[in-house]
mmCIF file of the N, C-alpha and C atoms, coordinates in Angstrom:
data_MODEL
# 
_entry.id   MODEL 
# 
loop_
_atom_site.group_PDB 
_atom_site.id 
_atom_site.type_symbol 
_atom_site.label_atom_id 
_atom_site.label_alt_id 
_atom_site.label_comp_id 
_atom_site.label_asym_id 
_atom_site.label_entity_id 
_atom_site.label_seq_id 
_atom_site.pdbx_PDB_ins_code 
_atom_site.Cartn_x 
_atom_site.Cartn_y 
_atom_site.Cartn_z 
_atom_site.occupancy 
_atom_site.B_iso_or_equiv 
_atom_site.pdbx_formal_charge 
_atom_site.auth_seq_id 
_atom_site.auth_comp_id 
_atom_site.auth_asym_id 
_atom_site.auth_atom_id 
_atom_site.pdbx_PDB_model_num 
ATOM 1   N N  . MET A 1 1  ? 0.777   -1.135 -0.004  1.00 0.00 ? 1  MET A N  1 
ATOM 2   C CA . MET A 1 1  ? 0.012   -0.002 -0.048  1.00 0.00 ? 1  MET A CA 1 
ATOM 3   C C  . MET A 1 1  ? 0.838   1.274  0.083   1.00 0.00 ? 1  MET A C  1 
ATOM 4   N N  . TRP A 1 2  ? 0.427   2.378  -0.669  1.00 0.00 ? 2  TRP A N  1 
ATOM 5   C CA . TRP A 1 2  ? 1.239   3.464  -0.865  1.00 0.00 ? 2  TRP A CA 1 
ATOM 6   C C  . TRP A 1 2  ? 0.915   4.166  0.457   1.00 0.00 ? 2  TRP A C  1 
ATOM 7   N N  . THR A 1 3  ? 2.082   4.883  0.844   1.00 0.00 ? 3  THR A N  1 
ATOM 8   C CA . THR A 1 3  ? 1.997   5.916  1.993   1.00 0.00 ? 3  THR A CA 1 
ATOM 9   C C  . THR A 1 3  ? 2.715   7.280  1.694   1.00 0.00 ? 3  THR A C  1 
ATOM 10  N N  . PRO A 1 4  ? 2.064   8.171  1.983   1.00 0.00 ? 4  PRO A N  1 
ATOM 11  C CA . PRO A 1 4  ? 2.673   9.574  1.542   1.00 0.00 ? 4  PRO A CA 1 
ATOM 12  C C  . PRO A 1 4  ? 3.897   9.840  2.418   1.00 0.00 ? 4  PRO A C  1 
ATOM 13  N N  . THR A 1 5  ? 4.731   10.573 1.846   1.00 0.00 ? 5  THR A N  1 
ATOM 14  C CA . THR A 1 5  ? 6.054   10.965 2.625   1.00 0.00 ? 5  THR A CA 1 
ATOM 15  C C  . THR A 1 5  ? 5.549   12.097 3.655   1.00 0.00 ? 5  THR A C  1 
ATOM 16  N N  . PRO A 1 6  ? 6.096   12.173 4.753   1.00 0.00 ? 6  PRO A N  1 
ATOM 17  C CA . PRO A 1 6  ? 5.736   13.035 5.663   1.00 0.00 ? 6  PRO A CA 1 
ATOM 18  C C  . PRO A 1 6  ? 6.048   14.510 5.230   1.00 0.00 ? 6  PRO A C  1 
ATOM 19  N N  . THR A 1 7  ? 5.140   15.567 5.219   1.00 0.00 ? 7  THR A N  1 
ATOM 20  C CA . THR A 1 7  ? 5.345   16.794 4.740   1.00 0.00 ? 7  THR A CA 1 
ATOM 21  C C  . THR A 1 7  ? 6.171   17.684 5.825   1.00 0.00 ? 7  THR A C  1 
ATOM 22  N N  . VAL A 1 8  ? 6.044   17.448 7.094   1.00 0.00 ? 8  VAL A N  1 
ATOM 23  C CA . VAL A 1 8  ? 6.638   18.107 8.028   1.00 0.00 ? 8  VAL A CA 1 
ATOM 24  C C  . VAL A 1 8  ? 7.393   17.156 8.785   1.00 0.00 ? 8  VAL A C  1 
ATOM 25  N N  . PRO A 1 9  ? 8.699   17.207 8.921   1.00 0.00 ? 9  PRO A N  1 
ATOM 26  C CA . PRO A 1 9  ? 9.647   16.092 9.723   1.00 0.00 ? 9  PRO A CA 1 
ATOM 27  C C  . PRO A 1 9  ? 9.425   16.428 11.130  1.00 0.00 ? 9  PRO A C  1 
ATOM 28  N N  . SER A 1 10 ? 9.385   15.203 11.741  1.00 0.00 ? 10 SER A N  1 
ATOM 29  C CA . SER A 1 10 ? 9.242   15.447 13.238  1.00 0.00 ? 10 SER A CA 1 
ATOM 30  C C  . SER A 1 10 ? 10.631  15.639 13.930  1.00 0.00 ? 10 SER A C  1 
ATOM 31  N N  . ALA A 1 11 ? 10.592  16.588 14.925  1.00 0.00 ? 11 ALA A N  1 
ATOM 32  C CA . ALA A 1 11 ? 11.861  16.969 15.528  1.00 0.00 ? 11 ALA A CA 1 
ATOM 33  C C  . ALA A 1 11 ? 12.022  16.322 16.645  1.00 0.00 ? 11 ALA A C  1 
ATOM 34  N N  . PRO A 1 12 ? 13.327  15.619 16.738  1.00 0.00 ? 12 PRO A N  1 
ATOM 35  C CA . PRO A 1 12 ? 13.657  14.780 17.850  1.00 0.00 ? 12 PRO A CA 1 
ATOM 36  C C  . PRO A 1 12 ? 13.945  15.709 19.264  1.00 0.00 ? 12 PRO A C  1 
ATOM 37  N N  . TYR A 1 13 ? 13.979  16.967 19.212  1.00 0.00 ? 13 TYR A N  1 
ATOM 38  C CA . TYR A 1 13 ? 14.097  17.716 20.414  1.00 0.00 ? 13 TYR A CA 1 
ATOM 39  C C  . TYR A 1 13 ? 12.898  18.304 21.024  1.00 0.00 ? 13 TYR A C  1 
ATOM 40  N N  . SER A 1 14 ? 11.851  18.241 20.300  1.00 0.00 ? 14 SER A N  1 
ATOM 41  C CA . SER A 1 14 ? 10.579  18.806 20.811  1.00 0.00 ? 14 SER A CA 1 
ATOM 42  C C  . SER A 1 14 ? 9.399   17.866 20.463  1.00 0.00 ? 14 SER A C  1 
ATOM 43  N N  . SER A 1 15 ? 8.539   17.697 21.426  1.00 0.00 ? 15 SER A N  1 
ATOM 44  C CA . SER A 1 15 ? 7.389   16.781 21.230  1.00 0.00 ? 15 SER A CA 1 
ATOM 45  C C  . SER A 1 15 ? 5.916   17.735 20.708  1.00 0.00 ? 15 SER A C  1 
ATOM 46  N N  . ALA A 1 16 ? 6.254   18.858 20.965  1.00 0.00 ? 16 ALA A N  1 
ATOM 47  C CA . ALA A 1 16 ? 5.239   19.901 20.768  1.00 0.00 ? 16 ALA A CA 1 
ATOM 48  C C  . ALA A 1 16 ? 5.027   19.987 19.128  1.00 0.00 ? 16 ALA A C  1 
ATOM 49  N N  . PRO A 1 17 ? 3.887   19.931 18.547  1.00 0.00 ? 17 PRO A N  1 
ATOM 50  C CA . PRO A 1 17 ? 3.797   20.293 17.144  1.00 0.00 ? 17 PRO A CA 1 
ATOM 51  C C  . PRO A 1 17 ? 4.226   21.700 16.705  1.00 0.00 ? 17 PRO A C  1 
ATOM 52  N N  . ARG A 1 18 ? 4.823   21.705 15.519  1.00 0.00 ? 18 ARG A N  1 
ATOM 53  C CA . ARG A 1 18 ? 5.348   22.934 15.045  1.00 0.00 ? 18 ARG A CA 1 
ATOM 54  C C  . ARG A 1 18 ? 4.130   23.740 14.288  1.00 0.00 ? 18 ARG A C  1 
ATOM 55  N N  . LYS A 1 19 ? 4.291   24.978 14.597  1.00 0.00 ? 19 LYS A N  1 
ATOM 56  C CA . LYS A 1 19 ? 3.080   25.887 13.904  1.00 0.00 ? 19 LYS A CA 1 
ATOM 57  C C  . LYS A 1 19 ? 3.742   26.128 12.565  1.00 0.00 ? 19 LYS A C  1 
ATOM 58  N N  . LEU A 1 20 ? 2.897   25.868 11.600  1.00 0.00 ? 20 LEU A N  1 
ATOM 59  C CA . LEU A 1 20 ? 3.239   26.245 10.219  1.00 0.00 ? 20 LEU A CA 1 
ATOM 60  C C  . LEU A 1 20 ? 2.749   27.685 9.781   1.00 0.00 ? 20 LEU A C  1 
ATOM 61  N N  . GLY A 1 21 ? 3.516   28.155 8.861   1.00 0.00 ? 21 GLY A N  1 
ATOM 62  C CA . GLY A 1 21 ? 2.992   29.504 8.388   1.00 0.00 ? 21 GLY A CA 1 
ATOM 63  C C  . GLY A 1 21 ? 1.963   29.335 7.261   1.00 0.00 ? 21 GLY A C  1 
ATOM 64  N N  . PHE A 1 22 ? 1.526   30.435 6.779   1.00 0.00 ? 22 PHE A N  1 
ATOM 65  C CA . PHE A 1 22 ? 0.405   30.414 5.815   1.00 0.00 ? 22 PHE A CA 1 
ATOM 66  C C  . PHE A 1 22 ? 0.896   29.653 4.468   1.00 0.00 ? 22 PHE A C  1 
ATOM 67  N N  . LEU A 1 23 ? 2.107   30.042 4.074   1.00 0.00 ? 23 LEU A N  1 
ATOM 68  C CA . LEU A 1 23 ? 2.455   29.654 2.683   1.00 0.00 ? 23 LEU A CA 1 
ATOM 69  C C  . LEU A 1 23 ? 2.897   28.204 2.818   1.00 0.00 ? 23 LEU A C  1 
ATOM 70  N N  . GLN A 1 24 ? 3.381   27.718 3.884   1.00 0.00 ? 24 GLN A N  1 
ATOM 71  C CA . GLN A 1 24 ? 3.717   26.274 4.150   1.00 0.00 ? 24 GLN A CA 1 
ATOM 72  C C  . GLN A 1 24 ? 2.451   25.531 4.241   1.00 0.00 ? 24 GLN A C  1 
ATOM 73  N N  . ARG A 1 25 ? 1.366   26.025 4.818   1.00 0.00 ? 25 ARG A N  1 
ATOM 74  C CA . ARG A 1 25 ? 0.089   25.225 4.884   1.00 0.00 ? 25 ARG A CA 1 
ATOM 75  C C  . ARG A 1 25 ? -0.368  25.217 3.502   1.00 0.00 ? 25 ARG A C  1 
ATOM 76  N N  . LEU A 1 26 ? -0.313  26.365 2.741   1.00 0.00 ? 26 LEU A N  1 
ATOM 77  C CA . LEU A 1 26 ? -0.817  26.334 1.439   1.00 0.00 ? 26 LEU A CA 1 
ATOM 78  C C  . LEU A 1 26 ? -0.174  25.293 0.487   1.00 0.00 ? 26 LEU A C  1 
ATOM 79  N N  . ARG A 1 27 ? 1.291   25.338 0.593   1.00 0.00 ? 27 ARG A N  1 
ATOM 80  C CA . ARG A 1 27 ? 2.111   24.475 -0.182  1.00 0.00 ? 27 ARG A CA 1 
ATOM 81  C C  . ARG A 1 27 ? 1.538   22.856 0.070   1.00 0.00 ? 27 ARG A C  1 
ATOM 82  N N  . ILE A 1 28 ? 1.503   22.608 1.423   1.00 0.00 ? 28 ILE A N  1 
ATOM 83  C CA . ILE A 1 28 ? 1.098   21.295 1.870   1.00 0.00 ? 28 ILE A CA 1 
ATOM 84  C C  . ILE A 1 28 ? -0.348  20.973 1.305   1.00 0.00 ? 28 ILE A C  1 
ATOM 85  N N  . GLY A 1 29 ? -1.101  22.032 1.342   1.00 0.00 ? 29 GLY A N  1 
ATOM 86  C CA . GLY A 1 29 ? -2.615  21.715 0.865   1.00 0.00 ? 29 GLY A CA 1 
ATOM 87  C C  . GLY A 1 29 ? -2.567  21.421 -0.606  1.00 0.00 ? 29 GLY A C  1 
ATOM 88  N N  . TRP A 1 30 ? -1.665  22.124 -1.389  1.00 0.00 ? 30 TRP A N  1 
ATOM 89  C CA . TRP A 1 30 ? -1.553  21.853 -2.763  1.00 0.00 ? 30 TRP A CA 1 
ATOM 90  C C  . TRP A 1 30 ? -0.930  20.590 -3.086  1.00 0.00 ? 30 TRP A C  1 
ATOM 91  N N  . GLN A 1 31 ? -0.027  20.071 -2.332  1.00 0.00 ? 31 GLN A N  1 
ATOM 92  C CA . GLN A 1 31 ? 0.471   18.927 -2.498  1.00 0.00 ? 31 GLN A CA 1 
ATOM 93  C C  . GLN A 1 31 ? -0.595  17.627 -2.187  1.00 0.00 ? 31 GLN A C  1 
ATOM 94  N N  . LEU A 1 32 ? -1.385  17.923 -1.197  1.00 0.00 ? 32 LEU A N  1 
ATOM 95  C CA . LEU A 1 32 ? -2.566  16.826 -0.886  1.00 0.00 ? 32 LEU A CA 1 
ATOM 96  C C  . LEU A 1 32 ? -3.468  16.983 -2.023  1.00 0.00 ? 32 LEU A C  1 
ATOM 97  N N  . THR A 1 33 ? -3.795  18.038 -2.589  1.00 0.00 ? 33 THR A N  1 
ATOM 98  C CA . THR A 1 33 ? -4.644  18.048 -3.771  1.00 0.00 ? 33 THR A CA 1 
ATOM 99  C C  . THR A 1 33 ? -4.189  17.337 -4.866  1.00 0.00 ? 33 THR A C  1 
ATOM 100 N N  . LYS A 1 34 ? -2.789  17.522 -5.247  1.00 0.00 ? 34 LYS A N  1 
ATOM 101 C CA . LYS A 1 34 ? -2.125  16.615 -6.464  1.00 0.00 ? 34 LYS A CA 1 
ATOM 102 C C  . LYS A 1 34 ? -2.252  15.352 -6.170  1.00 0.00 ? 34 LYS A C  1 
ATOM 103 N N  . VAL A 1 35 ? -1.904  14.724 -4.899  1.00 0.00 ? 35 VAL A N  1 
ATOM 104 C CA . VAL A 1 35 ? -1.929  13.332 -4.540  1.00 0.00 ? 35 VAL A CA 1 
ATOM 105 C C  . VAL A 1 35 ? -3.434  12.787 -4.680  1.00 0.00 ? 35 VAL A C  1 
ATOM 106 N N  . SER A 1 36 ? -4.222  13.598 -4.261  1.00 0.00 ? 36 SER A N  1 
ATOM 107 C CA . SER A 1 36 ? -5.879  13.332 -4.298  1.00 0.00 ? 36 SER A CA 1 
ATOM 108 C C  . SER A 1 36 ? -6.327  13.142 -5.763  1.00 0.00 ? 36 SER A C  1 
ATOM 109 N N  . LEU A 1 37 ? -5.886  14.085 -6.530  1.00 0.00 ? 37 LEU A N  1 
ATOM 110 C CA . LEU A 1 37 ? -6.355  13.829 -7.844  1.00 0.00 ? 37 LEU A CA 1 
ATOM 111 C C  . LEU A 1 37 ? -5.721  12.882 -8.643  1.00 0.00 ? 37 LEU A C  1 
ATOM 112 N N  . GLY A 1 38 ? -4.495  12.518 -8.114  1.00 0.00 ? 38 GLY A N  1 
ATOM 113 C CA . GLY A 1 38 ? -3.745  11.347 -8.868  1.00 0.00 ? 38 GLY A CA 1 
ATOM 114 C C  . GLY A 1 38 ? -4.480  10.037 -8.457  1.00 0.00 ? 38 GLY A C  1 
ATOM 115 N N  . VAL A 1 39 ? -4.892  9.975  -7.224  1.00 0.00 ? 39 VAL A N  1 
ATOM 116 C CA . VAL A 1 39 ? -5.668  8.792  -6.672  1.00 0.00 ? 39 VAL A CA 1 
ATOM 117 C C  . VAL A 1 39 ? -6.953  8.640  -7.547  1.00 0.00 ? 39 VAL A C  1 
ATOM 118 N N  . LEU A 1 40 ? -7.676  9.753  -7.779  1.00 0.00 ? 40 LEU A N  1 
ATOM 119 C CA . LEU A 1 40 ? -8.809  9.692  -8.542  1.00 0.00 ? 40 LEU A CA 1 
ATOM 120 C C  . LEU A 1 40 ? -8.616  9.307  -9.986  1.00 0.00 ? 40 LEU A C  1 
ATOM 121 N N  . ARG A 1 41 ? -7.514  9.659  -10.557 1.00 0.00 ? 41 ARG A N  1 
ATOM 122 C CA . ARG A 1 41 ? -7.242  9.303  -11.846 1.00 0.00 ? 41 ARG A CA 1 
ATOM 123 C C  . ARG A 1 41 ? -7.027  7.870  -11.981 1.00 0.00 ? 41 ARG A C  1 
ATOM 124 N N  . GLN A 1 42 ? -6.226  7.254  -10.925 1.00 0.00 ? 42 GLN A N  1 
ATOM 125 C CA . GLN A 1 42 ? -6.037  5.761  -10.967 1.00 0.00 ? 42 GLN A CA 1 
ATOM 126 C C  . GLN A 1 42 ? -7.117  4.932  -10.657 1.00 0.00 ? 42 GLN A C  1 
ATOM 127 N N  . GLU A 1 43 ? -8.093  5.455  -9.812  1.00 0.00 ? 43 GLU A N  1 
ATOM 128 C CA . GLU A 1 43 ? -9.225  4.731  -9.193  1.00 0.00 ? 43 GLU A CA 1 
ATOM 129 C C  . GLU A 1 43 ? -10.431 5.612  -9.619  1.00 0.00 ? 43 GLU A C  1 
ATOM 130 N N  . LYS A 1 44 ? -11.032 5.452  -10.949 1.00 0.00 ? 44 LYS A N  1 
ATOM 131 C CA . LYS A 1 44 ? -11.991 6.122  -11.471 1.00 0.00 ? 44 LYS A CA 1 
ATOM 132 C C  . LYS A 1 44 ? -13.308 6.088  -10.769 1.00 0.00 ? 44 LYS A C  1 
ATOM 133 N N  . GLY A 1 45 ? -13.475 4.778  -10.065 1.00 0.00 ? 45 GLY A N  1 
ATOM 134 C CA . GLY A 1 45 ? -14.724 4.341  -9.291  1.00 0.00 ? 45 GLY A CA 1 
ATOM 135 C C  . GLY A 1 45 ? -15.080 5.324  -8.193  1.00 0.00 ? 45 GLY A C  1 
ATOM 136 N N  . LEU A 1 46 ? -13.924 5.855  -7.676  1.00 0.00 ? 46 LEU A N  1 
ATOM 137 C CA . LEU A 1 46 ? -14.111 6.681  -6.494  1.00 0.00 ? 46 LEU A CA 1 
ATOM 138 C C  . LEU A 1 46 ? -14.924 7.932  -6.564  1.00 0.00 ? 46 LEU A C  1 
ATOM 139 N N  . ILE A 1 47 ? -15.017 8.562  -7.893  1.00 0.00 ? 47 ILE A N  1 
ATOM 140 C CA . ILE A 1 47 ? -15.895 9.790  -8.065  1.00 0.00 ? 47 ILE A CA 1 
ATOM 141 C C  . ILE A 1 47 ? -17.235 9.581  -8.229  1.00 0.00 ? 47 ILE A C  1 
ATOM 142 N N  . LEU A 1 48 ? -17.639 8.182  -8.527  1.00 0.00 ? 48 LEU A N  1 
ATOM 143 C CA . LEU A 1 48 ? -19.067 7.874  -8.587  1.00 0.00 ? 48 LEU A CA 1 
ATOM 144 C C  . LEU A 1 48 ? -19.973 8.200  -7.557  1.00 0.00 ? 48 LEU A C  1 
ATOM 145 N N  . LEU A 1 49 ? -19.644 7.771  -6.326  1.00 0.00 ? 49 LEU A N  1 
ATOM 146 C CA . LEU A 1 49 ? -20.371 8.106  -5.121  1.00 0.00 ? 49 LEU A CA 1 
ATOM 147 C C  . LEU A 1 49 ? -20.698 9.767  -4.965  1.00 0.00 ? 49 LEU A C  1 
ATOM 148 N N  . PRO A 1 50 ? -19.570 10.568 -4.991  1.00 0.00 ? 50 PRO A N  1 
ATOM 149 C CA . PRO A 1 50 ? -19.880 11.977 -4.846  1.00 0.00 ? 50 PRO A CA 1 
ATOM 150 C C  . PRO A 1 50 ? -20.665 12.568 -5.850  1.00 0.00 ? 50 PRO A C  1 
ATOM 151 N N  . PHE A 1 51 ? -20.532 11.979 -7.263  1.00 0.00 ? 51 PHE A N  1 
ATOM 152 C CA . PHE A 1 51 ? -21.387 12.278 -8.291  1.00 0.00 ? 51 PHE A CA 1 
ATOM 153 C C  . PHE A 1 51 ? -22.945 12.174 -8.136  1.00 0.00 ? 51 PHE A C  1 
ATOM 154 N N  . LEU A 1 52 ? -23.070 10.889 -7.772  1.00 0.00 ? 52 LEU A N  1 
ATOM 155 C CA . LEU A 1 52 ? -24.516 10.487 -7.534  1.00 0.00 ? 52 LEU A CA 1 
ATOM 156 C C  . LEU A 1 52 ? -25.090 11.296 -6.242  1.00 0.00 ? 52 LEU A C  1 
ATOM 157 N N  . SER A 1 53 ? -24.308 11.449 -5.413  1.00 0.00 ? 53 SER A N  1 
ATOM 158 C CA . SER A 1 53 ? -24.762 12.399 -4.297  1.00 0.00 ? 53 SER A CA 1 
ATOM 159 C C  . SER A 1 53 ? -25.180 13.719 -4.691  1.00 0.00 ? 53 SER A C  1 
ATOM 160 N N  . LEU A 1 54 ? -24.288 14.292 -5.637  1.00 0.00 ? 54 LEU A N  1 
ATOM 161 C CA . LEU A 1 54 ? -24.587 15.715 -6.097  1.00 0.00 ? 54 LEU A CA 1 
ATOM 162 C C  . LEU A 1 54 ? -26.062 15.555 -6.893  1.00 0.00 ? 54 LEU A C  1 
ATOM 163 N N  . LEU A 1 55 ? -26.100 14.644 -7.741  1.00 0.00 ? 55 LEU A N  1 
ATOM 164 C CA . LEU A 1 55 ? -27.388 14.502 -8.580  1.00 0.00 ? 55 LEU A CA 1 
ATOM 165 C C  . LEU A 1 55 ? -28.582 14.382 -7.767  1.00 0.00 ? 55 LEU A C  1 
ATOM 166 N N  . ILE A 1 56 ? -28.500 13.555 -6.672  1.00 0.00 ? 56 ILE A N  1 
ATOM 167 C CA . ILE A 1 56 ? -29.578 13.224 -5.734  1.00 0.00 ? 56 ILE A CA 1 
ATOM 168 C C  . ILE A 1 56 ? -29.951 14.478 -4.762  1.00 0.00 ? 56 ILE A C  1 
ATOM 169 N N  . THR A 1 57 ? -28.898 15.098 -4.427  1.00 0.00 ? 57 THR A N  1 
ATOM 170 C CA . THR A 1 57 ? -29.157 16.488 -3.553  1.00 0.00 ? 57 THR A CA 1 
ATOM 171 C C  . THR A 1 57 ? -29.831 17.563 -4.513  1.00 0.00 ? 57 THR A C  1 
ATOM 172 N N  . GLY A 1 58 ? -29.342 17.630 -5.802  1.00 0.00 ? 58 GLY A N  1 
ATOM 173 C CA . GLY A 1 58 ? -30.003 18.617 -6.588  1.00 0.00 ? 58 GLY A CA 1 
ATOM 174 C C  . GLY A 1 58 ? -31.354 18.288 -6.888  1.00 0.00 ? 58 GLY A C  1 
ATOM 175 N N  . ALA A 1 59 ? -31.753 16.946 -7.085  1.00 0.00 ? 59 ALA A N  1 
ATOM 176 C CA . ALA A 1 59 ? -33.029 16.571 -7.343  1.00 0.00 ? 59 ALA A CA 1 
ATOM 177 C C  . ALA A 1 59 ? -33.964 17.053 -6.110  1.00 0.00 ? 59 ALA A C  1 
ATOM 178 N N  . VAL A 1 60 ? -33.449 16.775 -4.964  1.00 0.00 ? 60 VAL A N  1 
ATOM 179 C CA . VAL A 1 60 ? -34.193 17.119 -3.684  1.00 0.00 ? 60 VAL A CA 1 
ATOM 180 C C  . VAL A 1 60 ? -34.403 18.554 -3.630  1.00 0.00 ? 60 VAL A C  1 
ATOM 181 N N  . TRP A 1 61 ? -33.399 19.297 -3.803  1.00 0.00 ? 61 TRP A N  1 
ATOM 182 C CA . TRP A 1 61 ? -33.536 20.775 -3.743  1.00 0.00 ? 61 TRP A CA 1 
ATOM 183 C C  . TRP A 1 61 ? -34.604 21.360 -4.816  1.00 0.00 ? 61 TRP A C  1 
ATOM 184 N N  . ILE A 1 62 ? -34.569 20.721 -5.949  1.00 0.00 ? 62 ILE A N  1 
ATOM 185 C CA . ILE A 1 62 ? -35.538 21.177 -7.075  1.00 0.00 ? 62 ILE A CA 1 
ATOM 186 C C  . ILE A 1 62 ? -36.851 20.908 -6.567  1.00 0.00 ? 62 ILE A C  1 
ATOM 187 N N  . LEU A 1 63 ? -37.264 19.497 -6.132  1.00 0.00 ? 63 LEU A N  1 
ATOM 188 C CA . LEU A 1 63 ? -38.474 19.247 -5.598  1.00 0.00 ? 63 LEU A CA 1 
ATOM 189 C C  . LEU A 1 63 ? -38.823 20.149 -4.452  1.00 0.00 ? 63 LEU A C  1 
ATOM 190 N N  . PHE A 1 64 ? -37.924 20.503 -3.596  1.00 0.00 ? 64 PHE A N  1 
ATOM 191 C CA . PHE A 1 64 ? -38.363 21.348 -2.482  1.00 0.00 ? 64 PHE A CA 1 
ATOM 192 C C  . PHE A 1 64 ? -38.816 22.698 -2.892  1.00 0.00 ? 64 PHE A C  1 
ATOM 193 N N  . PHE A 1 65 ? -38.066 23.261 -3.939  1.00 0.00 ? 65 PHE A N  1 
ATOM 194 C CA . PHE A 1 65 ? -38.471 24.541 -4.228  1.00 0.00 ? 65 PHE A CA 1 
ATOM 195 C C  . PHE A 1 65 ? -39.646 24.608 -5.059  1.00 0.00 ? 65 PHE A C  1 
ATOM 196 N N  . ILE A 1 66 ? -39.871 23.434 -5.904  1.00 0.00 ? 66 ILE A N  1 
ATOM 197 C CA . ILE A 1 66 ? -41.180 23.387 -6.675  1.00 0.00 ? 66 ILE A CA 1 
ATOM 198 C C  . ILE A 1 66 ? -42.278 23.298 -5.756  1.00 0.00 ? 66 ILE A C  1 
ATOM 199 N N  . THR A 1 67 ? -42.103 22.433 -4.681  1.00 0.00 ? 67 THR A N  1 
ATOM 200 C CA . THR A 1 67 ? -43.295 22.317 -3.787  1.00 0.00 ? 67 THR A CA 1 
ATOM 201 C C  . THR A 1 67 ? -43.603 23.680 -3.053  1.00 0.00 ? 67 THR A C  1 
ATOM 202 N N  . ILE A 1 68 ? -42.604 24.464 -2.624  1.00 0.00 ? 68 ILE A N  1 
ATOM 203 C CA . ILE A 1 68 ? -42.806 25.722 -1.904  1.00 0.00 ? 68 ILE A CA 1 
ATOM 204 C C  . ILE A 1 68 ? -43.499 26.573 -3.000  1.00 0.00 ? 68 ILE A C  1 
ATOM 205 N N  . PHE A 1 69 ? -43.001 26.589 -4.269  1.00 0.00 ? 69 PHE A N  1 
ATOM 206 C CA . PHE A 1 69 ? -43.793 27.416 -5.131  1.00 0.00 ? 69 PHE A CA 1 
ATOM 207 C C  . PHE A 1 69 ? -45.111 27.166 -5.436  1.00 0.00 ? 69 PHE A C  1 
ATOM 208 N N  . LEU A 1 70 ? -45.472 25.979 -5.450  1.00 0.00 ? 70 LEU A N  1 
ATOM 209 C CA . LEU A 1 70 ? -46.804 25.497 -5.802  1.00 0.00 ? 70 LEU A CA 1 
ATOM 210 C C  . LEU A 1 70 ? -47.594 25.915 -4.594  1.00 0.00 ? 70 LEU A C  1 
ATOM 211 N N  . LEU A 1 71 ? -47.186 25.525 -3.469  1.00 0.00 ? 71 LEU A N  1 
ATOM 212 C CA . LEU A 1 71 ? -48.048 25.825 -2.250  1.00 0.00 ? 71 LEU A CA 1 
ATOM 213 C C  . LEU A 1 71 ? -48.262 27.286 -1.902  1.00 0.00 ? 71 LEU A C  1 
ATOM 214 N N  . THR A 1 72 ? -47.236 28.161 -2.360  1.00 0.00 ? 72 THR A N  1 
ATOM 215 C CA . THR A 1 72 ? -47.632 29.511 -2.047  1.00 0.00 ? 72 THR A CA 1 
ATOM 216 C C  . THR A 1 72 ? -47.896 30.239 -3.000  1.00 0.00 ? 72 THR A C  1 
ATOM 217 N N  . ALA A 1 73 ? -48.317 29.785 -4.189  1.00 0.00 ? 73 ALA A N  1 
ATOM 218 C CA . ALA A 1 73 ? -48.711 30.346 -5.275  1.00 0.00 ? 73 ALA A CA 1 
ATOM 219 C C  . ALA A 1 73 ? -50.377 30.766 -5.006  1.00 0.00 ? 73 ALA A C  1 
ATOM 220 N N  . PRO A 1 74 ? -50.995 31.820 -5.350  1.00 0.00 ? 74 PRO A N  1 
ATOM 221 C CA . PRO A 1 74 ? -52.178 32.182 -5.107  1.00 0.00 ? 74 PRO A CA 1 
ATOM 222 C C  . PRO A 1 74 ? -53.252 31.402 -6.016  1.00 0.00 ? 74 PRO A C  1 
# 
């Protein structure tokens, strides 16, 4: 199984977590985004559930607003 390389090396002299700056957090976030997109490219089936969830949620919202529109129409 693939394991990502640590982005922040652990310091042997301190057990307290290091506070990262904004640009470091942004860089780490971008790296995680690239890794996630790479996984999605390899495992195309993983995108199916969020896509179905999007479609079902959209249908529920449409039904909700149509119902409100029909019930409040004079």
